[in-house]
C-alpha positions in Angstrom: -158.7 -2.1 73.1 -159.4 -5.2 71.4 -156.1 -6.4 69.3 -158.0 -7.3 66.0 -154.2 -8.1 64.3 -153.7 -10.8 66.6 -156.9 -12.0 66.6 -156.9 -12.5 62.4 -153.4 -13.6 62.5 -154.8 -16.8 65.1 -157.7 -17.4 62.6 -155.3 -17.4 59.4 -152.6 -19.6 60.9 -153.2 -23.0 59.3 -154.3 -20.8 55.9 -151.4 -21.6 53.2 -150.3 -18.5 52.6 -146.8 -16.7 51.9 -145.5 -14.2 54.4 -146.2 -11.1 52.7 -149.8 -11.8 51.5 -151.1 -13.3 54.8 -149.6 -9.6 56.4 -151.4 -7.8 53.8 -154.3 -9.7 54.2 -154.1 -9.2 58.3 -153.4 -5.4 57.8 -156.8 -5.6 55.7 -158.9 -7.3 58.1 -157.9 -5.7 60.9 -158.5 -2.4 59.8 -162.2 -3.4 58.3 -162.9 -4.9 62.1 -161.1 -1.5 63.9 -163.9 0.6 61.5 -166.5 -2.2 62.1 -165.7 -1.6 65.8 -166.1 1.7 66.1 -169.3 1.9 64.0 -170.6 -0.4 66.4 -170.2 1.6 69.4 -171.0 5.0 68.6 -174.3 3.7 67.1 -174.8 2.7 70.6 -174.4 -0.9 70.9 -172.7 -2.5 73.9 -168.9 -3.5 74.0 -169.8 -7.3 74.1 -172.0 -7.3 71.6 -170.1 -5.5 69.2 -166.7 -7.2 69.6 -169.3 -10.5 69.0 -170.5 -8.9 65.8 -166.8 -8.0 64.7 -165.9 -11.9 65.3 -168.6 -13.2 63.1 -167.0 -11.1 60.2 -164.2 -14.0 60.7 -166.2 -17.2 60.3 -165.6 -17.3 56.7 -162.2 -16.4 57.4 -160.9 -19.7 55.6 -162.5 -18.6 52.4 -161.2 -15.5 52.4 -157.7 -16.7 52.4 -158.6 -19.2 49.5 -159.8 -16.3 47.4 -157.2 -14.0 48.0 -154.6 -16.6 47.3 -156.4 -17.2 43.9 -156.6 -13.7 43.5 -152.5 -13.4 44.3 -151.6 -16.5 41.7 -154.0 -15.0 39.2 -151.8 -12.0 39.1 -149.0 -13.5 39.2 -149.9 -15.8 36.5 -151.1 -12.5 34.2 -147.9 -10.6 35.0 -145.8 -13.2 34.0 -147.7 -13.8 30.6 -147.2 -10.0 30.0 -143.6 -10.4 30.5 -142.9 -13.5 28.6 -145.5 -12.9 25.5 -147.4 -9.4 25.2 -144.2 -7.1 25.8 -142.0 -9.1 23.8 -144.9 -9.5 21.2 -145.8 -5.9 21.2 -141.9 -5.2 20.6 -141.5 -7.2 17.9 -144.5 -5.6 16.1 -143.8 -2.4 16.6 -140.7 -2.7 15.3 -141.6 -4.7 12.6 -144.1 -1.3 12.1 -141.8 1.2 12.3 -139.5 -0.5 9.7 -142.2 -0.6 6.8 -143.0 2.9 7.8 -139.9 3.8 7.2 -139.3 1.7 4.0 -141.9 3.4 2.4 -140.7 6.4 2.4 -137.5 5.4 0.0 -137.7 4.5 -3.5 -135.7 1.6 -3.6 -137.0 0.2 -0.5 -141.3 0.6 -1.0 -143.1 -2.5 -0.9 -143.6 -3.6 -4.5 -147.2 -3.7 -5.9 -148.6 -7.6 -7.3 -151.6 -7.1 -10.1 -154.2 -10.0 -9.3 -157.6 -9.5 -11.0 -157.9 -5.8 -11.4 -156.6 -5.3 -7.9 -152.9 -4.8 -6.2 -151.5 -6.5 -3.3 -148.2 -4.5 -2.3 -145.2 -6.4 -0.5 -141.8 -5.3 0.5 -139.2 -7.3 0.1 -136.5 -5.4 1.7 -138.7 -5.6 4.6 -138.9 -9.4 4.9 -135.1 -9.5 5.3 -135.9 -6.9 8.3 -137.9 -9.3 10.1 -135.2 -11.8 10.6 -133.4 -9.3 13.6 -137.4 -8.6 15.0 -138.2 -12.4 15.0 -135.1 -13.0 16.8 -135.3 -10.0 19.3 -139.1 -10.9 20.3 -138.0 -14.4 20.8 -134.8 -13.0 23.1 -137.1 -10.6 25.2 -139.5 -13.5 26.1 -136.9 -16.4 26.9 -134.9 -13.7 28.9 -138.2 -13.0 31.0 -138.1 -16.6 31.3 -140.8 -18.2 28.9 -141.2 -21.6 27.5 -139.9 -22.3 24.0 -143.6 -21.9 22.4 -144.1 -18.4 23.9 -140.9 -16.8 22.8 -142.0 -18.3 19.3 -145.2 -17.0 19.8 -143.9 -13.6 20.7 -141.4 -13.5 17.6 -144.4 -14.4 15.3 -146.6 -11.3 16.8 -146.7 -8.9 13.8 -147.8 -12.4 11.5 -150.1 -13.1 13.9 -151.9 -9.2 14.2 -151.8 -9.3 10.5 -153.7 -12.5 10.3 -156.6 -10.8 13.1 -156.3 -7.6 11.2 -157.7 -9.9 8.0 -159.8 -12.1 10.1 -161.9 -9.3 11.0 -161.8 -7.0 7.9 -162.4 -9.2 5.1 -165.7 -10.8 6.4 -166.6 -6.9 6.8 -165.5 -5.9 3.2 -166.9 -9.0 1.7 -170.6 -9.4 3.4 -171.0 -6.1 4.5 -169.6 -3.7 2.1 -170.0 -6.2 -0.7 -166.5 -5.4 -2.4 -166.4 -7.8 -5.4 -162.8 -7.3 -5.6 -162.2 -9.4 -2.2 -164.2 -12.3 -3.4 -162.0 -13.4 -5.9 -160.0 -16.5 -3.6 -156.6 -15.5 -5.8 -156.5 -12.8 -4.7 -157.0 -13.3 -0.6 -155.1 -16.2 -1.1 -152.0 -13.9 -2.0 -153.0 -11.1 0.2 -152.6 -13.6 2.9 -149.4 -15.1 1.7 -147.7 -12.3 1.7 -149.0 -10.4 4.6 -149.3 -13.4 6.8 -147.4 -16.8 5.8 -144.3 -15.0 4.1 -143.9 -12.6 6.9 -144.1 -15.1 9.2 -141.7 -17.8 8.0 -139.0 -14.8 8.0 -139.6 -14.1 11.7 -139.3 -17.7 12.5 -136.1 -18.0 10.6 -135.0 -15.1 12.9 -136.2 -16.6 16.0 -134.7 -19.9 15.3 -131.5 -19.2 16.9 -132.7 -18.1 20.0 -135.1 -21.1 20.3 -132.7 -23.6 19.2 -130.2 -21.9 21.9 -133.3 -22.6 24.5 -133.5 -26.4 23.2 -129.7 -26.7 23.9 -130.0 -25.3 27.9 -132.8 -27.3 28.1 -131.3 -30.7 27.1 -127.8 -30.4 27.6 -125.8 -33.5 25.8 -124.8 -36.2 27.5 -121.0 -36.8 28.3 -120.9 -39.6 27.6 -122.8 -39.7 24.4 -120.5 -37.1 23.6 -117.2 -39.2 24.4 -118.5 -42.3 22.5 -119.0 -40.3 19.3 
């Protein structure tokens, strides 16, 4: 019986693959060739011809190996991005949203309304204080997963970035589709973006600054000579 695993392993000897990736590809291709070989024999193809047809499947094995390597690299990049950005960002956004919801239950912590051009824009000032630890948590989780400073900063700013995305979608719909005249006031739009995107973003970033500063000192430790000269 033909040893397809050995044949595939020999053909992959020159491919740049990790051990685990090589073994997984060998098992997958060998299983495919086993099934193909059995099907050819069952259909009446002679043994030498069936083996030759199976070996033809390995003519592009280097391209197969390159595609497998690229797939693994892409998967690794996606997993890293999920751990360093999306998961910490979602945790920050969820925590900030839950805190805002809880504060609306109590009179002293409810957002206060600002009346502008016949409409109101609400802002929770106590919620802004709570965004400080939220930003710190997002940056910490991102840093612990091995993120860069910029990625950690983005993870801490996730609630503001989500609100910016919401404004980018809802404002054009309200202005051009629903013809809401209130939304056509530049002062109202500017105040809404200021109170729900810019100011919360500043609070989140202030909370993340200690974590980002620690990352800076870890990446660039002080030189002993400069410390002694000081």
